[in-house]
C-alpha positions in Angstrom: 95.2 108.3 170.9 97.1 108.7 167.7 96.8 111.4 165.0 98.4 110.5 161.7 99.4 112.8 158.8 100.3 111.3 155.5 102.3 113.5 153.0 102.8 112.7 149.3 102.2 113.9 145.8 98.5 114.4 145.0 98.7 111.9 142.1 100.2 109.2 144.3 97.9 109.8 147.3 94.8 109.9 145.1 95.6 106.4 143.9 96.4 104.8 147.3 94.5 106.8 149.9 91.9 104.2 150.9 94.3 101.3 150.9 97.0 103.2 152.7 94.6 104.3 155.4 93.5 100.7 155.9 97.1 99.5 156.2 98.0 102.2 158.7 94.9 101.6 160.8 95.2 97.8 160.8 98.8 98.2 162.1 97.7 100.7 164.7 95.0 98.4 165.9 97.3 95.3 166.0 100.3 96.9 167.6 98.9 99.9 169.6 95.6 98.3 170.4 93.6 101.2 169.0 89.9 100.5 168.5 88.4 100.2 165.1 86.5 103.5 165.4 89.6 105.6 166.3 90.9 106.3 162.8 92.3 109.8 162.6 94.2 110.2 159.3 94.9 113.4 157.4 96.2 113.1 153.9 98.2 116.1 152.8 98.4 115.9 149.0 101.0 118.2 147.5 101.9 119.2 144.0 105.4 118.0 142.9 106.7 121.6 143.2 105.6 121.7 146.9 107.1 118.2 147.8 110.8 118.5 147.3 112.9 115.5 148.2 116.2 113.8 147.2 116.4 112.3 143.7 116.7 108.8 145.1 113.0 108.8 146.1 110.4 107.8 143.6 107.0 109.1 142.6 105.4 107.1 145.5 107.6 108.7 148.2 105.4 109.0 151.3 106.1 110.6 154.7 104.0 109.5 157.6 104.0 111.5 160.9 102.4 109.8 163.9 101.5 111.9 166.9 100.4 109.9 169.9 100.2 109.8 173.7 103.5 108.9 175.4 103.9 105.7 177.3 104.6 103.0 174.8 107.8 101.0 175.0 110.6 101.3 172.4 109.7 97.7 171.4 106.1 98.6 170.7 107.1 101.7 168.7 109.7 99.7 166.7 107.1 96.9 166.1 104.7 99.6 164.7 107.4 101.1 162.5 108.5 97.7 161.1 105.0 96.5 160.5 104.0 99.8 158.7 107.1 99.8 156.5 106.6 96.1 155.5 102.9 96.3 155.0 103.0 99.6 153.0 105.8 98.3 150.8 104.0 95.1 150.1 100.5 96.5 149.9 101.3 99.4 147.7 104.4 98.1 145.8 106.6 100.8 147.1 110.4 100.3 147.6 111.5 100.8 151.3 113.4 103.9 150.2 110.1 105.6 149.4 108.6 105.2 153.0 109.6 107.4 155.9 107.8 107.4 159.2 108.3 109.4 162.4 106.6 109.0 165.8 106.2 112.0 168.1 105.0 111.3 171.6 103.2 113.9 173.7 102.3 113.8 177.4 98.5 113.2 177.7 98.2 116.4 179.6 99.2 118.3 176.4 96.2 117.0 174.4 92.8 118.7 174.4 90.0 116.2 173.5 86.2 116.3 174.1 86.6 119.4 176.3 89.1 117.8 178.6 92.8 117.1 178.6 94.1 113.8 177.6 95.2 112.8 181.1 91.5 113.3 182.2 90.2 110.8 179.7 89.2 107.2 180.4 90.3 105.3 177.3 88.9 102.0 176.0 92.5 100.9 175.2 95.9 100.8 177.0 98.5 103.3 176.2 101.3 101.9 178.4 102.5 98.9 176.4 
């Protein structure tokens, strides 16, 4: 399971939303083994006054927060981060300085899904990779 929040200016996200969602989900499927139908993306489009950042970030500055079940190795998480940074930069024409990504892992018992806790679910994919 992974829930993904994408922050950026409204003007930028309106232009790239669909392509960015595809890039993120393709990487999550390839690296994390998420199924095609498990796309949980929330785009948080902000006005420039509400999205303050250092002057060395451009108009396409994008922050991605990934919340997922714990259990994946450091190598898997780094592979996801590297793939996302490379694919987003190439696919959207953004400089690396305009892409920031964090991963927050949570024990499965701390998730509530389908009326159960995450540790009570039988998943169609592996989390421990």
